[in-house]
C-alpha positions as a LaTeX table, in Angstrom:
\begin{tabular}{lrrr}
\hline
Residue & $x$ (\AA) & $y$ (\AA) & $z$ (\AA) \\
\hline
Met1 & 156.76 & $-66.98$ & 34.70 \\
Asp2 & 153.92 & $-65.55$ & 36.99 \\
Asn3 & 150.65 & $-67.17$ & 37.57 \\
Ala4 & 148.77 & $-64.43$ & 35.49 \\
Ala5 & 150.90 & $-65.22$ & 32.25 \\
Leu6 & 150.39 & $-68.87$ & 32.74 \\
Lys7 & 146.68 & $-68.53$ & 33.28 \\
Lys8 & 146.63 & $-66.77$ & 29.81 \\
Ile9 & 148.58 & $-69.82$ & 28.38 \\
Trp10 & 146.31 & $-72.38$ & 29.77 \\
Ala11 & 143.04 & $-70.43$ & 28.90 \\
Glu12 & 144.44 & $-70.63$ & 25.17 \\
Lys13 & 144.96 & $-74.43$ & 25.69 \\
Tyr14 & 141.39 & $-74.93$ & 27.31 \\
Gln15 & 139.93 & $-73.77$ & 24.01 \\
Val16 & 140.09 & $-77.19$ & 22.69 \\
Val17 & 137.40 & $-78.50$ & 24.98 \\
Pro18 & 134.32 & $-77.59$ & 22.71 \\
Glu19 & 136.04 & $-79.94$ & 19.82 \\
Gln20 & 136.50 & $-82.58$ & 22.48 \\
Phe21 & 132.73 & $-82.38$ & 23.24 \\
Asp22 & 132.01 & $-83.06$ & 19.70 \\
Lys23 & 134.46 & $-85.98$ & 19.50 \\
Leu24 & 132.88 & $-87.61$ & 22.61 \\
Lys25 & 129.56 & $-87.84$ & 20.42 \\
Gln26 & 131.24 & $-90.07$ & 17.80 \\
Ile27 & 131.83 & $-92.77$ & 20.35 \\
Ser28 & 129.58 & $-95.83$ & 19.78 \\
Ser29 & 129.25 & $-97.54$ & 23.13 \\
Ala30 & 130.45 & $-97.68$ & 26.68 \\
Ala31 & 129.58 & $-99.79$ & 29.46 \\
Thr32 & 129.73 & $-99.13$ & 33.46 \\
Ala33 & 130.04 & $-101.64$ & 36.01 \\
Phe34 & 129.47 & $-102.88$ & 38.82 \\
Asn35 & 127.79 & $-100.44$ & 41.33 \\
Ala36 & 124.70 & $-98.02$ & 41.13 \\
Asn37 & 122.83 & $-97.06$ & 43.95 \\
Ile38 & 121.00 & $-94.17$ & 45.64 \\
Asp39 & 122.93 & $-91.42$ & 47.58 \\
Ala40 & 121.28 & $-89.48$ & 50.19 \\
Ile41 & 122.87 & $-86.20$ & 50.18 \\
Leu42 & 123.34 & $-84.30$ & 53.47 \\
Lys43 & 125.30 & $-81.19$ & 53.99 \\
Ile44 & 126.31 & $-81.14$ & 57.66 \\
Asn45 & 127.78 & $-78.19$ & 59.65 \\
Gly46 & 129.73 & $-78.12$ & 62.79 \\
Glu47 & 127.20 & $-77.08$ & 65.09 \\
Thr48 & 124.93 & $-79.89$ & 63.94 \\
Leu49 & 127.76 & $-82.33$ & 64.16 \\
Lys50 & 128.61 & $-81.30$ & 67.81 \\
Lys51 & 124.94 & $-81.80$ & 68.81 \\
Leu52 & 124.88 & $-85.34$ & 67.36 \\
Ile53 & 128.39 & $-85.97$ & 69.18 \\
Ile54 & 126.94 & $-84.82$ & 72.57 \\
Asp55 & 123.54 & $-86.67$ & 72.19 \\
Asn56 & 125.39 & $-89.95$ & 71.60 \\
His57 & 127.84 & $-89.30$ & 74.44 \\
Ile58 & 131.16 & $-89.23$ & 72.57 \\
Ser59 & 134.10 & $-87.25$ & 74.37 \\
Ala60 & 136.66 & $-85.09$ & 72.56 \\
Ser61 & 139.52 & $-87.77$ & 73.38 \\
Glu62 & 137.53 & $-90.35$ & 71.28 \\
Leu63 & 137.82 & $-88.14$ & 68.52 \\
Glu64 & 141.52 & $-87.85$ & 68.36 \\
Asp65 & 143.90 & $-90.26$ & 66.57 \\
Ile66 & 140.75 & $-92.15$ & 65.10 \\
Lys67 & 141.92 & $-95.67$ & 63.65 \\
Leu68 & 138.54 & $-96.80$ & 62.80 \\
Ser69 & 137.68 & $-97.65$ & 59.19 \\
Cys70 & 134.45 & $-99.10$ & 59.35 \\
Phe71 & 131.26 & $-98.90$ & 61.70 \\
Asn72 & 129.35 & $-101.18$ & 63.94 \\
Ser73 & 127.18 & $-98.61$ & 65.92 \\
Pro74 & 125.77 & $-95.28$ & 65.42 \\
Lys75 & 128.47 & $-93.91$ & 67.49 \\
Asp76 & 131.17 & $-95.13$ & 64.94 \\
Val77 & 129.01 & $-93.17$ & 62.26 \\
Leu78 & 129.83 & $-90.07$ & 63.91 \\
Ile79 & 133.30 & $-90.78$ & 64.76 \\
Gly80 & 133.84 & $-91.58$ & 60.93 \\
Ile81 & 132.26 & $-88.07$ & 60.11 \\
Val82 & 134.77 & $-86.34$ & 62.40 \\
Lys83 & 137.59 & $-88.02$ & 61.09 \\
Cys84 & 136.97 & $-86.82$ & 57.52 \\
Phe85 & 135.79 & $-83.48$ & 58.78 \\
Ser86 & 138.73 & $-82.53$ & 60.90 \\
Arg87 & 141.23 & $-83.92$ & 58.10 \\
Gly88 & 139.48 & $-82.68$ & 55.08 \\
Ile89 & 139.68 & $-86.18$ & 53.60 \\
Ala90 & 137.25 & $-88.37$ & 51.73 \\
Glu91 & 136.40 & $-92.13$ & 52.95 \\
Glu92 & 133.78 & $-94.49$ & 52.61 \\
Trp93 & 132.86 & $-96.79$ & 55.49 \\
Val94 & 130.57 & $-99.79$ & 55.41 \\
Thr95 & 128.33 & $-101.51$ & 57.86 \\
Glu96 & 126.70 & $-105.01$ & 57.82 \\
Asp97 & 124.26 & $-104.05$ & 60.57 \\
Ile98 & 120.63 & $-102.96$ & 59.42 \\
Ala99 & 120.10 & $-101.16$ & 62.87 \\
Val100 & 122.98 & $-98.69$ & 61.91 \\
Tyr101 & 121.23 & $-98.22$ & 58.78 \\
Asn102 & 117.81 & $-97.66$ & 60.53 \\
Trp103 & 119.66 & $-95.09$ & 62.91 \\
Met104 & 120.93 & $-93.12$ & 60.09 \\
Glu105 & 117.61 & $-92.82$ & 58.39 \\
Lys106 & 116.04 & $-91.86$ & 61.57 \\
Asn107 & 118.58 & $-89.45$ & 62.90 \\
Leu108 & 120.51 & $-88.08$ & 59.85 \\
Gly109 & 118.02 & $-87.61$ & 57.10 \\
Phe110 & 118.81 & $-86.02$ & 53.90 \\
Asp111 & 118.66 & $-82.94$ & 51.74 \\
Arg112 & 118.02 & $-84.66$ & 48.49 \\
Leu113 & 118.55 & $-88.02$ & 46.72 \\
Gln114 & 120.62 & $-88.35$ & 43.57 \\
Met115 & 122.41 & $-91.22$ & 41.65 \\
Gly116 & 125.14 & $-92.78$ & 43.48 \\
Gly117 & 127.86 & $-95.45$ & 42.90 \\
Gln118 & 130.73 & $-95.24$ & 40.51 \\
Gly119 & 128.92 & $-97.16$ & 37.72 \\
Gly120 & 125.70 & $-95.14$ & 38.04 \\
Ile121 & 127.35 & $-91.79$ & 38.17 \\
Ile122 & 129.59 & $-92.51$ & 35.24 \\
Ala123 & 126.58 & $-93.77$ & 33.23 \\
Asn124 & 124.71 & $-90.61$ & 33.60 \\
Ala125 & 127.70 & $-88.34$ & 32.75 \\
Leu126 & 128.71 & $-90.40$ & 29.57 \\
Ala127 & 125.07 & $-90.50$ & 28.33 \\
Leu128 & 124.54 & $-86.72$ & 28.90 \\
Leu129 & 127.91 & $-86.05$ & 26.92 \\
Gly130 & 126.28 & $-87.80$ & 23.99 \\
Ile131 & 128.08 & $-91.32$ & 23.90 \\
Lys132 & 125.69 & $-93.16$ & 21.52 \\
Lys133 & 124.91 & $-96.01$ & 23.58 \\
Val134 & 125.73 & $-96.27$ & 27.44 \\
Ile135 & 124.83 & $-99.45$ & 29.23 \\
Thr136 & 124.96 & $-99.70$ & 32.98 \\
His137 & 124.89 & $-102.57$ & 35.51 \\
Thr138 & 122.39 & $-102.51$ & 38.07 \\
Asn139 & 121.88 & $-105.29$ & 40.64 \\
Ser140 & 119.06 & $-103.45$ & 42.11 \\
His141 & 116.45 & $-101.30$ & 39.86 \\
Pro142 & 113.23 & $-100.45$ & 41.71 \\
Lys143 & 111.32 & $-97.28$ & 40.40 \\
Ile144 & 113.28 & $-95.08$ & 43.12 \\
Gln145 & 116.40 & $-96.19$ & 41.56 \\
Ala146 & 115.36 & $-95.51$ & 37.93 \\
Asp147 & 114.41 & $-92.08$ & 38.92 \\
Gln148 & 118.18 & $-91.25$ & 39.58 \\
Phe149 & 118.93 & $-92.28$ & 35.83 \\
Leu150 & 118.58 & $-89.32$ & 33.47 \\
Gly151 & 115.59 & $-89.70$ & 31.09 \\
Leu152 & 117.89 & $-90.26$ & 28.07 \\
Asn153 & 117.33 & $-92.53$ & 25.26 \\
Asn154 & 121.04 & $-93.49$ & 25.00 \\
Leu155 & 121.17 & $-94.68$ & 28.31 \\
Tyr156 & 120.36 & $-98.43$ & 29.00 \\
Ala157 & 120.07 & $-101.08$ & 31.67 \\
Ile158 & 118.71 & $-104.77$ & 32.05 \\
Ala159 & 114.90 & $-105.08$ & 32.86 \\
Asp160 & 113.23 & $-108.00$ & 34.54 \\
Asp161 & 113.08 & $-110.14$ & 31.54 \\
Gly162 & 116.70 & $-109.62$ & 30.80 \\
Ser163 & 116.27 & $-107.27$ & 27.91 \\
Leu164 & 118.14 & $-103.88$ & 27.29 \\
Gln165 & 115.71 & $-101.12$ & 28.06 \\
Lys166 & 115.94 & $-97.39$ & 28.82 \\
Ala167 & 117.30 & $-97.11$ & 32.21 \\
Ser168 & 114.97 & $-94.69$ & 33.67 \\
Gly169 & 112.00 & $-96.51$ & 32.57 \\
Ile170 & 112.76 & $-99.81$ & 34.43 \\
Ser171 & 110.95 & $-100.87$ & 37.51 \\
Arg172 & 112.00 & $-104.10$ & 39.02 \\
Thr173 & 109.50 & $-104.16$ & 41.59 \\
Gln174 & 110.96 & $-107.01$ & 43.61 \\
Asp175 & 114.31 & $-105.24$ & 44.32 \\
Ile176 & 115.34 & $-103.21$ & 47.36 \\
Pro177 & 116.51 & $-99.74$ & 47.36 \\
Leu178 & 120.38 & $-99.33$ & 47.99 \\
Ile179 & 120.75 & $-96.05$ & 49.71 \\
His180 & 124.05 & $-94.54$ & 50.86 \\
Trp181 & 124.59 & $-91.38$ & 52.89 \\
Ile182 & 126.76 & $-88.69$ & 51.55 \\
Ile183 & 127.72 & $-86.50$ & 54.43 \\
Glu184 & 129.35 & $-83.23$ & 52.89 \\
Phe185 & 131.17 & $-80.54$ & 55.08 \\
Asp186 & 132.80 & $-77.16$ & 54.10 \\
Lys187 & 136.41 & $-75.82$ & 54.46 \\
Gly188 & 136.63 & $-73.51$ & 57.52 \\
Asp189 & 133.75 & $-74.94$ & 59.34 \\
Ser190 & 134.46 & $-75.85$ & 63.07 \\
Phe191 & 133.01 & $-77.05$ & 66.47 \\
Thr192 & 134.50 & $-77.01$ & 69.99 \\
Leu193 & 134.12 & $-79.94$ & 72.15 \\
Asp194 & 135.61 & $-80.20$ & 75.69 \\
Gly195 & 137.70 & $-77.20$ & 75.05 \\
Lys196 & 139.14 & $-78.65$ & 71.91 \\
Thr197 & 138.38 & $-77.11$ & 68.55 \\
Phe198 & 138.00 & $-79.19$ & 65.33 \\
Val199 & 138.40 & $-77.23$ & 62.17 \\
Cys200 & 137.75 & $-78.62$ & 58.71 \\
Pro201 & 140.83 & $-77.79$ & 56.45 \\
Lys202 & 139.07 & $-78.74$ & 53.12 \\
Ser203 & 135.68 & $-79.28$ & 51.59 \\
Asn204 & 135.02 & $-83.02$ & 51.47 \\
Arg205 & 132.71 & $-85.72$ & 52.16 \\
Phe206 & 132.25 & $-88.90$ & 54.46 \\
Ile207 & 130.29 & $-91.92$ & 52.71 \\
Ala208 & 128.35 & $-94.23$ & 55.31 \\
Thr209 & 126.95 & $-97.37$ & 53.37 \\
Tyr210 & 124.71 & $-100.31$ & 54.02 \\
Asp211 & 124.29 & $-102.05$ & 50.86 \\
Pro212 & 124.06 & $-105.92$ & 50.87 \\
Leu213 & 123.80 & $-106.36$ & 47.10 \\
Asn214 & 127.06 & $-104.24$ & 46.16 \\
Met215 & 128.85 & $-105.57$ & 49.34 \\
Asn216 & 128.42 & $-109.13$ & 47.81 \\
Leu217 & 129.09 & $-108.20$ & 44.25 \\
Val218 & 125.79 & $-109.42$ & 42.95 \\
Met219 & 126.31 & $-109.51$ & 38.99 \\
Asn220 & 123.12 & $-109.09$ & 36.85 \\
Gln221 & 123.43 & $-112.05$ & 34.67 \\
Gly222 & 121.69 & $-110.02$ & 31.55 \\
Phe223 & 124.39 & $-107.54$ & 31.86 \\
Val224 & 127.24 & $-110.19$ & 31.92 \\
Ser225 & 125.61 & $-111.84$ & 28.85 \\
Tyr226 & 125.16 & $-108.42$ & 26.91 \\
Leu227 & 128.81 & $-107.60$ & 27.05 \\
Glu228 & 129.73 & $-111.28$ & 26.22 \\
Asn229 & 127.89 & $-110.76$ & 22.97 \\
Asn230 & 127.86 & $-107.42$ & 21.94 \\
Lys231 & 130.64 & $-105.08$ & 20.70 \\
Thr232 & 131.47 & $-102.52$ & 23.29 \\
Asp233 & 134.36 & $-99.61$ & 23.02 \\
Tyr234 & 134.80 & $-98.80$ & 26.77 \\
Leu235 & 134.38 & $-100.47$ & 30.16 \\
Leu236 & 134.49 & $-98.24$ & 33.16 \\
Leu237 & 135.07 & $-100.75$ & 36.06 \\
Ser238 & 134.52 & $-100.21$ & 39.80 \\
Gly239 & 132.28 & $-101.58$ & 42.80 \\
Phe240 & 135.09 & $-103.79$ & 44.31 \\
His241 & 135.79 & $-101.26$ & 47.19 \\
Pro242 & 132.74 & $-102.33$ & 49.63 \\
Leu243 & 133.68 & $-105.99$ & 49.75 \\
Leu244 & 135.11 & $-107.44$ & 52.85 \\
Ala245 & 137.52 & $-110.29$ & 53.14 \\
Arg246 & 135.82 & $-111.71$ & 56.25 \\
Lys247 & 132.56 & $-111.80$ & 54.08 \\
Asn248 & 133.80 & $-113.74$ & 51.22 \\
Gly249 & 135.09 & $-110.72$ & 49.50 \\
Leu250 & 138.39 & $-112.32$ & 47.99 \\
Glu251 & 136.30 & $-115.27$ & 46.60 \\
Leu252 & 133.98 & $-112.72$ & 45.02 \\
Ile253 & 137.25 & $-110.93$ & 43.37 \\
Lys254 & 138.49 & $-114.09$ & 42.22 \\
Asn255 & 134.99 & $-115.02$ & 40.67 \\
Ala256 & 134.88 & $-111.60$ & 38.77 \\
Val257 & 138.24 & $-112.18$ & 36.95 \\
Pro258 & 136.96 & $-114.77$ & 34.36 \\
Val259 & 133.97 & $-112.55$ & 33.74 \\
Ile260 & 135.84 & $-109.52$ & 32.92 \\
Lys261 & 138.42 & $-111.89$ & 30.92 \\
Arg262 & 135.44 & $-113.11$ & 28.85 \\
Trp263 & 134.44 & $-109.67$ & 28.11 \\
Lys264 & 137.72 & $-108.87$ & 27.21 \\
Asn265 & 137.91 & $-111.81$ & 24.77 \\
Ala266 & 134.72 & $-110.95$ & 23.21 \\
Asn267 & 135.87 & $-107.27$ & 22.73 \\
Pro268 & 139.65 & $-107.28$ & 22.19 \\
Glu269 & 139.98 & $-103.64$ & 21.36 \\
Met270 & 137.77 & $-102.49$ & 24.31 \\
Ile271 & 139.69 & $-100.21$ & 26.82 \\
Ile272 & 138.92 & $-101.22$ & 30.31 \\
His273 & 139.40 & $-98.58$ & 33.10 \\
Leu274 & 139.49 & $-99.34$ & 36.79 \\
Glu275 & 138.62 & $-96.75$ & 39.29 \\
Ile276 & 140.51 & $-97.35$ & 42.38 \\
Ala277 & 137.89 & $-96.34$ & 45.12 \\
Ser278 & 138.34 & $-95.65$ & 48.82 \\
Thr279 & 138.84 & $-99.46$ & 49.89 \\
Gln280 & 139.19 & $-99.89$ & 53.61 \\
Asp281 & 139.71 & $-103.52$ & 54.01 \\
Lys282 & 143.40 & $-104.07$ & 53.07 \\
Ala283 & 143.00 & $-107.68$ & 51.94 \\
Ile284 & 140.53 & $-106.51$ & 49.49 \\
Arg285 & 142.78 & $-103.63$ & 48.33 \\
Gln286 & 145.63 & $-106.14$ & 47.59 \\
Ala287 & 143.51 & $-108.39$ & 45.91 \\
Ile288 & 142.05 & $-105.49$ & 43.68 \\
Ile289 & 145.74 & $-104.49$ & 42.53 \\
Glu290 & 146.80 & $-108.21$ & 42.19 \\
Gln291 & 143.85 & $-109.58$ & 40.32 \\
Ile292 & 141.68 & $-106.78$ & 38.74 \\
Ala293 & 144.17 & $-104.09$ & 37.94 \\
Pro294 & 146.16 & $-106.51$ & 35.59 \\
Leu295 & 143.10 & $-106.80$ & 33.49 \\
Ala296 & 142.69 & $-103.12$ & 32.86 \\
Asp297 & 144.24 & $-100.58$ & 30.37 \\
Ser298 & 143.76 & $-97.66$ & 32.58 \\
Ala299 & 143.47 & $-96.74$ & 36.31 \\
Gly300 & 142.20 & $-93.72$ & 38.19 \\
Leu301 & 142.81 & $-92.60$ & 41.85 \\
Asn302 & 142.88 & $-89.70$ & 44.07 \\
Glu303 & 145.39 & $-88.54$ & 46.90 \\
Arg304 & 144.07 & $-90.64$ & 49.60 \\
Glu305 & 143.64 & $-93.93$ & 47.38 \\
Thr306 & 147.35 & $-93.33$ & 46.24 \\
Ile307 & 148.41 & $-93.44$ & 49.73 \\
Asp308 & 146.31 & $-96.59$ & 50.58 \\
Leu309 & 147.89 & $-98.44$ & 47.76 \\
Leu310 & 151.44 & $-97.25$ & 48.91 \\
Glu311 & 150.77 & $-98.84$ & 52.23 \\
Ile312 & 150.02 & $-102.21$ & 51.05 \\
Thr313 & 152.82 & $-102.29$ & 48.31 \\
Gly314 & 155.65 & $-101.86$ & 50.93 \\
Gln315 & 156.21 & $-98.26$ & 50.30 \\
Thr316 & 155.58 & $-97.49$ & 53.95 \\
Glu317 & 158.23 & $-94.29$ & 53.95 \\
Leu318 & 156.78 & $-92.95$ & 50.78 \\
Ala319 & 153.25 & $-93.34$ & 52.04 \\
Leu320 & 154.04 & $-91.45$ & 55.48 \\
Gln321 & 155.95 & $-88.80$ & 53.56 \\
Thr322 & 152.99 & $-88.34$ & 50.98 \\
Glu323 & 150.50 & $-88.09$ & 53.83 \\
Lys324 & 152.45 & $-85.64$ & 55.78 \\
Glu325 & 153.09 & $-83.52$ & 52.51 \\
Thr326 & 150.21 & $-84.40$ & 50.08 \\
Asn327 & 151.52 & $-82.35$ & 47.16 \\
Ala328 & 152.29 & $-83.02$ & 43.34 \\
Cys329 & 155.89 & $-83.90$ & 43.80 \\
Asn330 & 155.46 & $-86.70$ & 46.32 \\
Leu331 & 152.26 & $-87.81$ & 44.51 \\
Phe332 & 154.14 & $-88.01$ & 41.36 \\
Lys333 & 156.65 & $-90.33$ & 42.99 \\
Ala334 & 154.04 & $-92.49$ & 44.24 \\
Val335 & 151.92 & $-92.72$ & 41.03 \\
Leu336 & 155.20 & $-93.50$ & 39.22 \\
Phe337 & 155.88 & $-96.55$ & 41.53 \\
Leu338 & 152.24 & $-97.64$ & 41.12 \\
Lys339 & 152.29 & $-97.36$ & 37.46 \\
Glu340 & 154.87 & $-100.03$ & 37.28 \\
Lys341 & 153.30 & $-101.89$ & 40.33 \\
Leu342 & 149.81 & $-102.12$ & 38.68 \\
Asn343 & 151.35 & $-102.87$ & 35.20 \\
Val344 & 148.59 & $-100.58$ & 33.54 \\
Ala345 & 149.47 & $-98.75$ & 30.39 \\
Arg346 & 147.93 & $-95.52$ & 31.68 \\
Ile347 & 147.31 & $-94.26$ & 35.18 \\
Gln348 & 145.77 & $-91.01$ & 36.18 \\
Leu349 & 145.78 & $-89.10$ & 39.64 \\
His350 & 143.25 & $-86.60$ & 40.22 \\
Met351 & 144.39 & $-84.26$ & 43.19 \\
Phe352 & 143.15 & $-80.91$ & 44.36 \\
Gly353 & 143.84 & $-78.28$ & 41.60 \\
Leu354 & 145.88 & $-80.77$ & 39.41 \\
Tyr355 & 145.32 & $-83.77$ & 37.14 \\
Leu356 & 148.30 & $-86.08$ & 36.30 \\
Thr357 & 148.55 & $-89.01$ & 33.87 \\
Ile358 & 151.46 & $-91.23$ & 33.39 \\
Gln359 & 151.26 & $-93.59$ & 30.48 \\
Asp360 & 153.62 & $-95.91$ & 28.35 \\
Lys361 & 153.77 & $-96.45$ & 24.55 \\
Arg362 & 151.24 & $-99.38$ & 24.78 \\
Phe363 & 148.38 & $-97.02$ & 25.29 \\
Pro364 & 146.69 & $-95.99$ & 22.00 \\
Tyr365 & 146.14 & $-92.26$ & 23.07 \\
Ser366 & 148.93 & $-89.79$ & 22.61 \\
Pro367 & 150.04 & $-87.73$ & 25.45 \\
Lys368 & 148.32 & $-84.54$ & 23.86 \\
Asp369 & 145.17 & $-86.86$ & 23.65 \\
Asn370 & 145.31 & $-87.25$ & 27.27 \\
Leu371 & 145.95 & $-83.51$ & 28.03 \\
Asn372 & 143.00 & $-82.52$ & 25.93 \\
Gly373 & 140.78 & $-85.25$ & 27.64 \\
Met374 & 141.92 & $-83.94$ & 31.34 \\
Met375 & 141.09 & $-80.39$ & 30.28 \\
Thr376 & 137.67 & $-81.54$ & 29.22 \\
Ala377 & 137.12 & $-83.40$ & 32.27 \\
Ala378 & 138.22 & $-80.31$ & 34.43 \\
Val379 & 135.58 & $-78.29$ & 32.78 \\
Val380 & 132.70 & $-81.00$ & 33.16 \\
Ser381 & 133.76 & $-81.87$ & 36.62 \\
Ser382 & 133.94 & $-78.08$ & 37.85 \\
Ser383 & 130.69 & $-77.49$ & 36.11 \\
Lys384 & 129.26 & $-80.46$ & 38.08 \\
Ala385 & 130.69 & $-78.76$ & 41.37 \\
Tyr386 & 128.94 & $-75.60$ & 40.21 \\
Asn387 & 125.75 & $-76.96$ & 39.30 \\
Gly388 & 125.45 & $-79.70$ & 41.95 \\
Glu389 & 124.11 & $-82.10$ & 39.10 \\
Leu390 & 124.49 & $-82.52$ & 35.66 \\
Thr391 & 121.00 & $-83.11$ & 34.15 \\
Glu392 & 121.08 & $-80.99$ & 30.97 \\
Tyr393 & 123.72 & $-80.68$ & 28.23 \\
Ser394 & 124.03 & $-76.90$ & 28.82 \\
His395 & 125.38 & $-77.75$ & 32.19 \\
Ile396 & 128.47 & $-79.43$ & 31.18 \\
Ser397 & 130.32 & $-76.31$ & 30.14 \\
Lys398 & 129.13 & $-73.82$ & 32.75 \\
Thr399 & 132.78 & $-73.11$ & 33.88 \\
Leu400 & 134.44 & $-73.13$ & 30.41 \\
Gly401 & 136.51 & $-69.91$ & 30.21 \\
Thr402 & 137.05 & $-69.73$ & 34.05 \\
Ala403 & 140.74 & $-69.24$ & 34.83 \\
Val404 & 142.75 & $-72.43$ & 36.02 \\
Ala405 & 143.28 & $-72.37$ & 39.90 \\
Asp406 & 146.45 & $-70.88$ & 41.42 \\
Val407 & 146.85 & $-73.68$ & 43.65 \\
Gly408 & 147.17 & $-76.07$ & 40.48 \\
Leu409 & 149.55 & $-73.71$ & 38.82 \\
Asn410 & 151.83 & $-73.67$ & 41.92 \\
Glu411 & 151.58 & $-77.60$ & 42.15 \\
Leu412 & 152.70 & $-77.78$ & 38.48 \\
Lys413 & 155.55 & $-75.47$ & 38.99 \\
Ala414 & 156.82 & $-77.35$ & 41.94 \\
Leu415 & 156.53 & $-80.81$ & 39.92 \\
Ser416 & 158.30 & $-79.13$ & 36.79 \\
Gln417 & 161.29 & $-78.12$ & 38.92 \\
Met418 & 161.59 & $-81.35$ & 40.66 \\
Leu419 & 161.62 & $-83.12$ & 37.40 \\
Asn420 & 163.68 & $-80.61$ & 35.91 \\
Lys421 & 161.14 & $-80.45$ & 32.95 \\
Pro422 & 160.45 & $-76.70$ & 32.39 \\
Glu423 & 158.48 & $-77.53$ & 29.57 \\
Leu424 & 155.69 & $-79.29$ & 31.76 \\
Leu425 & 154.71 & $-75.93$ & 33.09 \\
Glu426 & 153.52 & $-74.26$ & 29.82 \\
Thr427 & 152.81 & $-77.39$ & 27.61 \\
Gly428 & 151.50 & $-79.75$ & 30.11 \\
Leu429 & 153.61 & $-82.53$ & 28.61 \\
Cys430 & 157.12 & $-84.34$ & 29.33 \\
Glu431 & 158.70 & $-87.65$ & 29.31 \\
Val432 & 160.10 & $-89.24$ & 32.43 \\
Asn433 & 161.85 & $-92.54$ & 32.65 \\
Gly434 & 160.53 & $-93.40$ & 29.24 \\
Tyr435 & 156.97 & $-92.68$ & 30.17 \\
Phe436 & 154.71 & $-89.93$ & 28.85 \\
Val437 & 153.49 & $-87.39$ & 31.51 \\
Ser438 & 150.52 & $-85.33$ & 30.84 \\
Ala439 & 149.73 & $-82.55$ & 33.64 \\
Val440 & 146.61 & $-80.00$ & 33.70 \\
Pro441 & 146.18 & $-77.30$ & 36.30 \\
Thr442 & 142.30 & $-77.46$ & 36.92 \\
Ile443 & 139.30 & $-75.14$ & 37.50 \\
Leu444 & 138.14 & $-74.92$ & 40.94 \\
Val445 & 134.86 & $-73.93$ & 42.23 \\
Asp446 & 135.00 & $-71.70$ & 45.54 \\
Lys447 & 131.93 & $-72.99$ & 47.05 \\
Pro448 & 130.86 & $-76.47$ & 45.38 \\
Lys449 & 127.42 & $-77.60$ & 45.73 \\
Thr450 & 128.49 & $-81.01$ & 45.81 \\
Leu451 & 131.61 & $-83.16$ & 45.70 \\
Val452 & 129.90 & $-86.45$ & 45.11 \\
Gly453 & 131.15 & $-88.38$ & 42.18 \\
Met454 & 133.74 & $-85.70$ & 41.19 \\
Gly455 & 136.64 & $-88.47$ & 40.83 \\
Asp456 & 134.56 & $-90.94$ & 38.95 \\
Thr457 & 133.42 & $-88.15$ & 36.58 \\
Ile458 & 137.04 & $-86.80$ & 36.22 \\
Ser459 & 138.47 & $-90.22$ & 35.26 \\
Ser460 & 135.75 & $-91.36$ & 32.90 \\
Val461 & 135.64 & $-88.08$ & 30.92 \\
Ser462 & 139.24 & $-87.79$ & 30.92 \\
Leu463 & 139.42 & $-91.17$ & 29.21 \\
Leu464 & 136.84 & $-90.86$ & 26.81 \\
Ala465 & 137.29 & $-87.20$ & 25.80 \\
Gly466 & 140.95 & $-88.07$ & 25.11 \\
Arg467 & 139.87 & $-90.39$ & 22.23 \\
\hline
\end{tabular}
């Protein structure tokens, strides 16, 4: 069957999305933790990047085979940008040096400010979608942070006095702003240095972070207490990725475990989702999958994060194979392995053009539920890419009715053939090794206004919209 015929089939399937939007409004409560911050968005082009490289005396040879994964100088910031620019990948690097932060503030600037951090981004999205009560964790909440929250009456955080208040109205004046640089670049852009041309193969972004509170997993005790004493249906969990083993990160993860367990004990039916973010410290990455993942019912990750987890679970050959050929077939093998390794009931991959969920019979949603949730997420996330931000309810369905992308259909064809599951191509559903598989070709926007928070939006909306 050709792609034109398949697009008609999937267009019909996507017609369920408005019904899923209505179901989202029936959900009583969701909480997000731990990280909310302010993102300084900067779109950078090849020529601007080249000028910064030259001004900071970086040679072309220093930009080949880059091994760095954090930065300690302004030079390292630029090397990190080039690494992601030239490979079309997304990474987040962190620094503990305020001088580097000051250099970024002076020399990079930004185009605009918006909500940052998985917890903050997910909170805004879920509140906009109409969840009756969304409670988000903030360890810093000055007015500039409050301004990034949508002014919605169903979106809450903890005020100075420990009470639950409308998030956009809180101003904890003693708190410091936590600002992250989100440096975006476009597919096809390039620059030439010392006779070597660097070409961006895929639109993506590099995140440069100085954030002492989130890097130390500072917990708001009012939020901790709230979840221990109030019924909550969903907990969307992230914020472990900035931790560093050499800065007490392993102990911080260990200390978080009993907190999460208390929340679960207080809410036995609460579904916990762990978003696996780009975690550069391998010891922290290991601790997350060994200590936090077993507490979760669901996990979400992208291509890069999948490869990173393979590297620390002894799957070196599969990691190399997947990095060399980052396609649905290799990623399915990887996610199937991680499904069992992390021992989560549900795991979801969001890759370019295709979303894929593997779940077992412990999970309370049916495979079709998950499929419906993923299609809803495809509409919401592509609408976010189209709009840049989701600030009004009308924004969430801007791309509804847009045909699914050829790249996603081609990936789904290859996966269907590898698994010998022809039904997967037209239904998006099959069973493999006793697990249920749901796969959705997605809607892609040619020139996205932003890619920030796409994975977080996909994972959270997929989960809740599959209710």
